[in-house]
C-alpha positions in Angstrom: 0.0 0.0 0.0 1.4 3.5 -0.8 2.5 5.3 2.2 0.3 8.2 3.4 2.8 11.1 3.6 0.0 13.4 5.2 0.0 11.1 8.4 3.1 11.5 10.4 3.9 9.2 13.4 4.7 11.0 16.7 5.5 10.1 20.2 2.3 9.9 22.3 3.9 12.1 24.9 3.8 14.9 22.4 0.1 15.2 23.1 -0.2 17.9 25.7 -2.4 17.3 28.7 -2.0 13.4 28.6 0.2 11.4 30.8 0.4 7.6 30.7 1.7 5.1 33.3 1.7 1.4 34.1 2.3 -1.0 36.9 2.2 -4.8 36.9 2.7 -8.0 38.9 5.1 -10.0 36.6 4.7 -13.2 38.6 0.9 -13.1 38.6 0.8 -11.6 35.0 -1.5 -8.9 35.6 -1.4 -5.1 35.7 -2.8 -1.5 35.3 -2.3 1.2 32.7 -3.7 4.7 33.5 -4.3 7.6 31.2 -4.3 10.8 33.2 -5.8 14.0 31.7 -4.2 17.1 33.3 -7.0 19.5 32.3 -9.7 16.9 32.2 -11.2 15.3 29.0 -14.4 15.1 27.2 -14.9 11.5 26.8 -17.2 9.3 24.7 -17.4 5.5 24.6 -18.3 2.6 22.4 -19.2 -0.7 24.1 -19.6 -3.6 21.7 -19.0 -6.5 24.1 -21.6 -8.5 25.8 -19.7 -8.8 29.3 -17.3 -5.9 29.8 -15.9 -5.5 33.3 -16.3 -1.7 33.7 -16.6 1.1 36.3 -18.2 4.5 35.7 -18.2 3.9 32.0 -21.7 5.6 31.9 -19.9 8.9 32.5 -18.8 8.8 28.9 -22.4 8.3 27.5 -23.6 11.4 25.7 -26.8 11.9 27.8 -24.9 12.0 31.1 -23.6 15.2 32.7 -20.9 16.8 30.6 -18.1 16.9 33.4 -14.4 16.5 32.6 -13.1 13.0 33.1 -9.9 12.9 35.0 -8.6 9.5 34.0 -9.2 6.3 32.2 -7.9 3.1 33.6 -7.2 -0.1 31.8 -6.5 -3.3 33.7 -6.4 -6.9 34.1 -8.0 -9.0 36.8 -11.4 -9.2 35.3 -14.1 -7.6 37.6 -11.7 -8.0 40.6 -9.4 -5.6 38.9 -11.9 -2.8 39.2 -10.4 -1.9 42.6 -7.5 -0.4 40.9 -9.5 2.7 40.2 -9.7 3.4 44.0 -5.9 3.9 43.9 -6.2 6.3 40.9 -8.9 8.2 42.7 -6.7 8.5 45.9 -3.8 9.7 43.8 -5.9 12.4 42.2 -7.7 13.4 45.4 -4.2 13.7 47.1 -3.4 16.4 44.5 -6.8 18.2 44.8 -8.0 16.9 41.4 -11.7 16.1 40.8 -15.2 17.4 40.2 -15.9 19.9 43.0 -19.2 18.9 44.6 -19.0 21.8 47.1 -18.0 19.5 49.9 -15.2 17.6 48.2 -13.5 17.2 44.9 -14.5 13.8 43.5 -12.2 12.4 40.7 -14.0 11.1 37.8 -12.4 7.9 36.6 -13.6 5.4 34.1 -12.3 1.9 33.9 -12.4 -1.3 31.8 -10.8 -4.7 32.5 -9.6 -7.8 30.6 -9.9 -11.3 31.8 -6.4 -12.6 32.5 -7.0 -15.0 35.4 -6.0 -17.9 33.2 -2.4 -16.7 32.4 -0.6 -16.2 35.7 -2.4 -16.4 39.0 -6.1 -16.3 39.4 -5.9 -15.2 43.1 -3.9 -12.0 42.4 -5.3 -9.0 40.6 -4.8 -5.3 40.3 -5.7 -3.4 43.4 -5.7 0.1 44.8 -2.0 0.1 45.5 -1.2 -0.9 41.9 -3.4 1.8 40.6 -1.6 4.3 42.6 1.8 3.1 41.4 0.6 3.3 37.8 -0.2 7.0 38.3 3.2 7.6 39.9 4.7 6.0 36.8 2.7 8.4 34.7 4.7 11.3 36.2 7.6 10.0 34.1 5.3 9.8 31.0 7.5 7.3 29.1 4.9 4.7 28.1 6.0 1.4 26.5 4.3 -1.3 24.4 4.2 -5.0 24.9 4.1 -7.1 28.0 3.5 -4.2 30.4 0.7 -2.7 32.5 -2.7 -3.9 31.6 -1.2 -5.9 28.7 0.9 -8.1 31.1 -1.6 -11.0 31.0 -3.1 -10.4 27.5 -3.5 -13.2 25.0 -5.2 -13.9 21.7 -6.4 -16.9 19.6 -8.3 -18.6 22.5 -11.0 -20.5 20.7 -9.7 -23.8 22.3 -8.6 -22.1 25.6 -5.2 -21.0 26.8 -3.2 -24.1 25.7 -3.1 -23.0 22.0 -3.3 -19.2 22.5 -0.6 -16.6 21.7 0.8 -13.9 24.0 -0.4 -10.3 23.3 0.0 -7.1 25.3 -0.4 -3.4 25.3 -0.1 -1.4 22.2 0.4 2.4 21.7 0.4 4.5 18.5 0.2 8.1 17.7 0.2 10.3 14.6 -0.6 13.8 13.4 -2.2 15.3 10.3 -1.4 18.9 10.2 -2.3 20.2 13.7 -4.6 17.4 14.5 -3.1 14.7 16.8 -4.5 11.3 17.3 -3.3 8.4 19.5 -4.6 4.9 20.5 -3.8 2.8 23.5 -5.1 -0.7 23.4 -5.0 -4.0 25.4 -5.4 -6.8 22.9 -7.0 -9.8 24.6 -9.2 -11.2 21.8 -10.8 -14.6 20.9 -9.7 -14.1 17.4 -6.4 -14.0 15.4 -4.5 -10.8 14.8 -3.5 -9.5 11.4 -1.7 -6.4 10.1 -4.3 -4.1 8.8 -2.6 -3.1 5.5 -1.2 -6.4 4.4 -3.4 -9.1 6.0 -0.3 -10.8 7.4 -1.1 -12.9 10.5 0.8 -11.7 13.5 -0.6 -13.8 16.4 -3.5 -16.1 17.3 -4.6 -19.7 17.6 -1.8 -22.2 17.3 -1.9 -25.7 15.9 -2.0 -28.7 18.3 1.7 -29.2 18.2 2.3 -25.4 18.6 4.6 -25.2 15.4 2.4 -22.7 13.5 -0.8 -20.7 13.4 -4.1 -22.2 12.9 -7.2 -20.4 11.5 -9.6 -19.4 14.2 -12.4 -18.5 11.7 -12.2 -21.9 9.9 -12.0 -23.7 13.3 -15.1 -21.7 14.4 -17.0 -22.8 11.3 -16.4 -26.4 12.2 -18.7 -26.0 15.2 -21.8 -27.5 14.0 -24.1 -26.8 17.1 -24.4 -24.1 19.7 -21.4 -24.3 22.1 -19.9 -22.3 24.9 -16.8 -20.5 23.6 -13.9 -19.7 25.8 -15.2 -16.4 27.2 -12.1 -14.9 28.8 -11.7 -12.3 26.0 -11.9 -8.5 26.0 -10.0 -5.9 23.8 -10.1 -2.6 25.6 -8.7 0.6 24.4 -8.8 4.5 24.2 -8.5 7.0 21.5 -7.1 10.4 22.6 -7.0 13.6 20.3 -6.4 17.2 20.6 -9.3 17.7 18.5 -12.2 19.7 19.9 -15.3 17.5 19.9 -18.5 17.0 22.1 -19.1 13.8 24.1 -21.6 12.7 21.4 -19.1 13.3 18.7 -16.4 11.4 20.8 -18.7 8.5 21.1 -19.0 8.5 17.3 -15.3 8.7 16.9 -14.9 5.7 19.3 -17.4 3.7 17.2 -15.4 4.5 14.1 -12.2 3.4 15.8 -13.9 0.0 16.2 -13.2 -0.4 12.4 -9.5 -0.8 13.6 -10.6 -3.8 15.5 -12.4 -5.3 12.4 -9.3 -4.8 10.2 -6.9 -6.5 12.6 -8.9 -9.0 14.6 -10.8 -12.1 13.0 -13.2 -13.2 14.2 -14.1 -10.0 16.2 -17.3 -8.9 18.1 -18.4 -12.4 19.1 -20.6 -13.2 22.0 -17.3 -14.3 23.8 -15.7 -10.8 23.4 -16.4 -8.0 25.8 -14.9 -5.0 23.9 -14.9 -1.4 24.9 -13.3 1.8 23.3 -13.2 5.1 25.1 -12.4 8.3 23.1 -11.1 11.4 24.8 -10.8 15.0 23.5 -8.2 17.0 25.4 -7.5 19.9 23.1 -9.0 22.8 21.1 -7.9 22.0 17.6 -10.9 22.3 15.2 -11.2 19.3 13.1 -13.7 17.4 10.9 -15.3 14.4 12.6 -15.1 12.2 9.6 -11.4 12.9 9.4 -10.9 12.2 13.1 -12.9 9.0 13.1 -11.1 7.7 10.0 -7.7 8.5 11.6 -8.8 6.9 14.9 -9.4 3.6 13.1 -6.1 3.8 11.5 -4.1 4.5 14.7 -6.0 1.8 16.5 -5.0 -0.7 13.9 -1.4 0.3 14.3 -1.7 0.1 18.1 -3.1 -3.4 17.8 -0.1 -4.5 15.6 2.3 -3.1 18.4 0.5 -4.9 21.1 1.4 -8.3 19.6 4.8 -7.5 18.0 6.6 -5.4 20.6 6.6 -7.7 23.7 
């Protein structure tokens, strides 16, 4: 495919008002990645999964109050991991950050989790202390891709369970088109196989029984002749961040367009065994067309998915 010279890759830390940090338990294979918004963010959301473990996600819905969101938390631990947001809230409260209720400032924090209990230990999951450490790491603002933070226990290609799955992780990609900046942060923990968006090359996924090469999850799924219970420990969670100025409703539309990045890179995707969520945060005042922003969001999401499985 011809290179798009209008789209230039940048470092995600070049986006002003965003800081990213991670913390993890390498033995238990679980962790937290936090996105802190220094001036708050106008956040939308697209939830396409049937069983997303989430906290305060409704704050990102268009018909809720239009208050700035202070942080987005991505974590492992399934629903157990939702406690990590407590640590993020304490970190923000310690610094006087939050929505002023008149009696106290209450930090507004959205969170989504992946299921990683089958990778390391099922009795250890992200907690408030780990969430706090991820915020402290965000002070450095040197985020990395791969086997880190919320991606520590991420896997893909799990049609037949963990025995034939491939390791995945955390992916980050950022670009600019003129003054418009766009970034994606994603934890890839899908049922399906992972492909490069532009070439269709398989990057990770279901393994053959002897583990020597990739199998085809889609073809294996077609062999199932009756209703069956698929391995349900799958959730791809991510966030789009832009300096473009958009409303909550527009950010929700951009989040839904970013889901095209999932479709280009994950196959099968959006099954009843996947609990996928994408947040989209506006943290700047750059005027931009929503169609441009949504198209770009899908592109950066696809690149972030690639990095999640190749930079471990």
